[in-house]
TIZA-226955 format. One record per residue (C-alpha): residue in three letters; z, y, x. Coordinates in steps of 0.05 Angstrom, whole numbers, plus 5000, padded with zeros to 4 digits. Example, Ala and Ser with C-alpha at 12.3 -4.5 7.8 and 13.67 -1.06 7.14 Angstrom:
BEGIN
Ala515649105246Ser514349795273
This chain:
BEGIN
Unk312637452957Unk308237262899Unk309736592867Unk303636232841Unk307535742798Unk309136062730Unk315135602717Unk318135732786Unk317136482775Unk320636442708Unk326236032739Unk327236552794Unk327837092741Unk332936672704Unk336936562768Unk336837312782Unk339037482712Unk344636962706Unk347336912777Unk344437492818Unk346037352891Unk352036902876Unk352036162893Unk351035702833Unk350934952819Unk344334642798Unk347534372734Unk349135082712Unk341735222704Unk340834682650Unk343135112591Unk338735692613Unk332635312639Unk332034572621Unk327734142667Unk328434602726Unk328534102785Unk321234182807Unk321434942802Unk327934972840Unk325034542895Unk319135012901Unk323735622905Unk327735272960Unk321335082997Unk319135812995Unk326036003021Unk327236452960Unk333336052940Unk338035762992Unk340435042982Unk347534873004Unk350434173007Unk356033992960Unk363134092984Unk366133463014Unk372433333051Unk374832613056Unk370832043026Unk373731852959Unk377932482952Unk377033082907Unk374933752935Unk375934412898Unk373835122910Unk377535682876Unk375836412865Unk383036662869Unk388936602915Unk394836332876Unk402036412899Unk406435842875Unk413736052869Unk419535622846Unk419835972778Unk412736232767Unk405536232790Unk402136882809Unk394737032819Unk394837532877Unk387337652882Unk386237862810Unk382438512805Unk379838952749Unk373638512741Unk377437862727
């Protein structure tokens, strides 16, 4: 789909280059593409980028998402999902 907005098009290229198809946080775009809010909204409106709500669990509590499974043992901690690419 052609994008008529030059800044939105440049932002999409930046997202493809930096994140590919992986999920990313909006704040991670700032170092690569400052002042990206309007362009990102246009990409979401065109359904080229999917917006997901932030993780939330219980009001006032912290929520975390990890990329590895960690096995906690009495004497050590072991990352059991570590592969060749990590």
